[in-house]
C-alpha positions, -999 to +999 in steps of 0.1 A: +428+603+539+409+572+552+388+586+587+407+583+618+442+588+602+461+618+612+468+645+587+493+666+607+519+653+630+520+659+663+545+674+682+556+684+724+555+654+748+535+622+746+521+601+769+511+564+762+491+535+780+496+501+784+458+494+794+451+463+809+425+450+834+447+446+864+478+473+856+481+502+832+517+509+820+526+547+812+554+560+795+563+591+785+582+605+753+589+635+731+587+643+694+616+665+695+642+634+704+612+608+688+621+586+722+603+571+745+608+558+785+589+538+813+574+560+836+551+547+856+523+518+863+491+519+880+486+492+898+444+492+905+420+481+895+394+512+905+384+538+877+387+564+903+422+557+915+434+548+880+417+583+866+430+605+890+465+593+889+464+598+851+452+636+858+483+637+880+506+628+856+491+651+828+491+679+850+529+671+858+539+662+819+512+688+802+515+661+771+500+670+736+484+644+728+480+604+745+486+573+727+471+538+735+483+506+726+456+483+710+459+447+712+454+426+680+456+391+676+485+380+655+468+386+620+455+421+634+417+411+638+404+420+671+405+400+704+386+405+741+411+431+750+407+450+717+372+468+725+381+476+765+414+496+748+388+516+726+366+524+753+397+531+776+409+558+752+375+572+741+373+582+783+410+595+781+398+619+750+369+626+765+377+633+801+410+652+793+399+664+761+434+658+743+440+644+709+441+604+714+457+580+694+452+540+691+481+521+680+489+486+674+508+472+703+511+435+691+547+418+706+549+449+728+553+430+760+574+406+745+598+432+735+595+447+769+602+415+784+634+418+762+644+447+770+642+443+806+659+409+802+689+433+784+691+454+815+695+421+840+658+419+854+646+386+851+614+362+863+588+376+888+612+408+889+598+417+856+559+422+864+560+449+884+579+469+857+564+449+823+535+473+817+555+503+817+578+490+795+554+476+768+535+514+771+573+525+763+572+502+731+540+513+721+552+548+721+584+539+701+567+528+675+549+557+674+575+578+670+592+552+648+559+554+624+535+586+629+514+570+602+504+539+623+484+556+646+448+564+644+423+589+665+406+574+689 
């Protein structure tokens, strides 16, 4: 089994993160239902504010694990945000002592935008919601294919 690949499936509530330098989108889901939903967007660049809000959400939802979207180029190679997302995932794991998985997030923002458009949210109005909808796409991708997640 390749290093970092989960050998057992997780069960319970999971929180997912679409990390960005300006905003972090968050989604919640449960392995029992296998569905994810948008939850929140942290719209602050200060790490202390970000991690305080994450701590509040963890206390509220008591997740079994965390999922972080891992951005890559279309061909799967890393780009400038890849290392920042890995660092964020490692910080989550270290601060909160929860299993933390990385999941390929290619095309999740486009999929999130499509969902928002279908829901009647267009143009600039999407900006406030796009990150949490992208987190939903990341978490749903994990639910649909758990073997795609790798441990941070």
